[in-house]
N, C-alpha and C positions, 0 to 999 in steps of 0.2 A: 786675254791680253798677251801680246808677244813679249819675249824676254827683252829687257831694256839694253842688254849687252849687244844686241844685234846692230843697233845704230852706230855705236863707235867703231865696231868692226867693219861695217860697210863704209863708213867715212874714211877709214884707213885704206881700204881697198880702192875707193874712188881717188884718194890722194895719190896712191901708187900708180893707178892706171893713167892719170892725166899729168903726172910730173916725171916720175922715174921711168916708166915704160917707154915713152917716146924717146928718151935719151938712149935707152938700151937698144931700141930698134934702129936708131941712127948709127950705132956701132955694129949692127948686123946680128944682134941677139934677138931671136924670135922664138915663140913658144912652139913646141913640138907636137902639141895636142890640139884637138878641136873639141870643145870650145877652149879659149885661152885659159891660162891658170887663174887670172883674176876673175874672169867670168864664171869659171867652175867654182871658185871660192864663194862668189856672191850667191850663186844658185844653191850651193850646199848649205850656207849659213841661213839663207831665207827659208829653205825647205825643211831642214833638220835641226835648226837652232844653233847657237854659238858653240856648244860643247861638241856635239857630233859633227857639225859642219867644220869646226876648227880642226878636228882630228882627220877628217876627210881631206881638208886642204893641206895639212902637213904631209899626208901620205901622197897626195898628188905632186906636191913640190919635191918630194924625195924621188919621184920617178922622172922628173923633168931635168935631165942632164944628157950629155953627149952619148952615154952608153945606156940610157934609159929607154923607156917605151916611147912610142909615138902613135899618132892616129886619133880616132874618135874615142873619147873617154867622157861619157856623160855621168852626171850625178845619179846614183842609184835611187830609184823610186822608194824602195823599202830596204830594210836591212834587219838582221837579227840583232837585238840589243845585247851587247856583250856584258859580262859580269862587271861589277863596279871596280874590281881590281885590275881590269884589263881594258882601259878605254882606247888603247891603240887599235883594237879590233874593229873600230868603226871604219877605218880606212882600208882601202885596197892597196897594198904596198908593192905588189908586182902585177904586171900585165895591165890591160885596159879593161874597162867595164863597158861593154857594148850593149847592155840592156836598155 
């Protein structure tokens, strides 16, 4: 059985994608990566669960700014499980993941 936290997280992503994101696009704000940040978050949460996918999402959002990275950045297929005291190691905080 999948983790039940996946569904509220995906619902929030859906709400953002269809309400806030169109308003930001109207003002000229666009995602610098492919796939978009909301799609990346959805794939990461579905593939790796709410905990690891949430950290991957946070790392991706931290790279998405004017001086950040751009280009193709896919969700990694596999990753090394970090120690319990370092959950931030799930995410790639610099560069893009082209695997």
